[in-house]
N, C-alpha and C positions, 0 to 999 in steps of 0.2 A: 504494500500500500504506500502510496506517495504521501508524505507528511503534509504537503501543501494543499492537498485536496480535502474537501469536506466529506462527511459520511455519504451524503446524497450524491455528490459528484463521483465518488468512488464506485457506488452502485450503478450510476448511469453508465460509467465506463465499462463495468462488468457486463451490463445488459448489451451494450454495443458489441462487445467481444463475443458473447455467448449466444445471443438470440438471433434468429434469422433477420436479414436486412429488410425483408418484406413487411415486418411489423411497423405499424404506424407509430408516430411519436407519442400518441395518447396511450397505445398499448404498452410501449416501453416505460412510460411514466407510471402506468398502473402497476407494472411488475415491480418497479423500484419501491413504490408506496406499499405494496403488499408485503414485500420482504422486510422492509423497515418495520412495519406494524407487527409482523410475525416474530421478529427478533427483538422487539422493544427498543428500537433505535429512533423513533420519531422525535423524541425530545432532544436528540443530538444531531439531527439531520444537517444543520448548518455549521456544526463544529468541525474544525480541521482535525485531521488524524493526529498530527503532531509527531514529535520524536523526542530524543533525549534533550535536545537544545530548546525545543519549542513545545510548550504545553498544548495538549490536545485532548482527545477522548481518553477515558480511563482504560486500564488494562482489560477489565471485563467487557467494556464496550468494544474495544478493539477485537477481543476474542469473538464476540457476537457478530461483529462486522465480517470477520473472516468466514464465519459460518454463513452469513447472509450472501456473501459473494459466491459461495458454493451452491446456494439455493437458487440463484438466478437461473431461470429456465426450468424449474421444477424437476429435479432429477428423481428417479425412482428410488434410489438409495443414497444416503448421505453417510460417508465414513468420516468419523471424527477421531483423531488420535490425540490422546492426552487432553481431553476437553476441559478438565478442571485443574490441570497442573499449574502450580504457581499462583493460584487464586485463593483469596481468603474464603472462609466458609460461606459468607453471605453472597459473595460474587459467584462462587461455584454453584450455589443453589439457584441463582438467577440464570446462569448459563444452562443448567440442567432443566430448569423450567421452560426455557426457550426451546431446548431440544425436545421436550415433551410436547410442546405446541406444534413443533415441526412434525413429529410422529403422528399426532392427532390430525394433522392436515393431510395425511396420506402418504408421506414420505417415510420409507423405512430408514431408521437411524441405527447405525452400528457404531458404538463409541467405545474406545479403549479408556478405561478408568483404572488408575493405579491407586489402590487403597481408598475407595470412596468412604466418606463419613457415613454414619448410620442414617442420617436423613437422605443423603444421596442414594444410598443402597435401597432405601424404601421407594425411591422414584423409578427404579428400574423395572421393566416388564420381564425381561429374560436375562439370563446370565450364562456366559460360557467361561468356565474357570479352567485355566490352563496351568499345568505344572511345568517343571523344567523340561526342555526339549519340545515344548508345544503339545505335550500329552494332555488330552481332554480328561479332566477329573469330574466335571459336572457340566451338564447342559440342560437348561430347563427354566421353569418359572423362578424368578428371583426370590419369591416367598418360600420356595422349596429348597433353596440352595443349602442353608445351614442344616435343615432337617435331614438332608441326604446323608450327612456324615453320621447320623444316629444309627444307621445300619452297621456302622463299624464301631459302635460303642462310644462315639464322640458326641458330646453335647456342648453347644455354645454356651458359655457362662452367661448368666442372666443380664448383666449390665455391659457385656462386651459388645464391641462393634462387630457384627457378623462378618463383614468384609475383611477386616484385619485378622480375625480369628481364622477364617478360611485360608487366608494368605499364609499365615503361620503354619497351618496344617500341610499345605502343599509345598512349602519350601523346606520344612524340616524332614529329615529321613523318617519314613514310616516304620513303626515297630514291625517285627517279623510276623506277628499273628494276623495282621491285616494289611491290605494295600489300598490306599485311598484312590488309586488310579485304576482299580480293578473294574469299575463300572464301564460299560460299553459306550457311555456317552448318551444313552437314551434319555437321561433326565429323570428317570423314576427312582433309581437307586434301590428298588425293591428287591 
């Protein structure tokens, strides 16, 4: 993103690059408006992006603008790597809320999250939990992820963050009597 451009100018530029030239100026403007509304960027539409030397949009707004640029043209799937990395908990929750709105609008969202907080974990629909070497340990509904390990005699402590607890399980060597990766990835763990 160019630091001299505003949020709206950046999205107009993305629309010109990604959408067919046959679209009218009204249709292009409507796409910019739609994406800004979806990602909660209307209030900063005239704010410059900025950089280290010049103040501009916040880090969270910049993250949401990056997502907005990818949404131009309504992709079927949106892949987001490290969606919340480096963000404070409030800003991370704002970004995740935006991704939820994107998913509710009909775009499939696949996001990589490293150790999401408990509130962020609750916002997930599905989880794919990988161990070392990319081995699938769990795949299924986010609400079922921690319970999956109950089949191995492991119970998430009452006040623990399930995401952190599961990460510890898959990164520590498993005891000989069970293998947390033995599931076929079907998501049931039954």
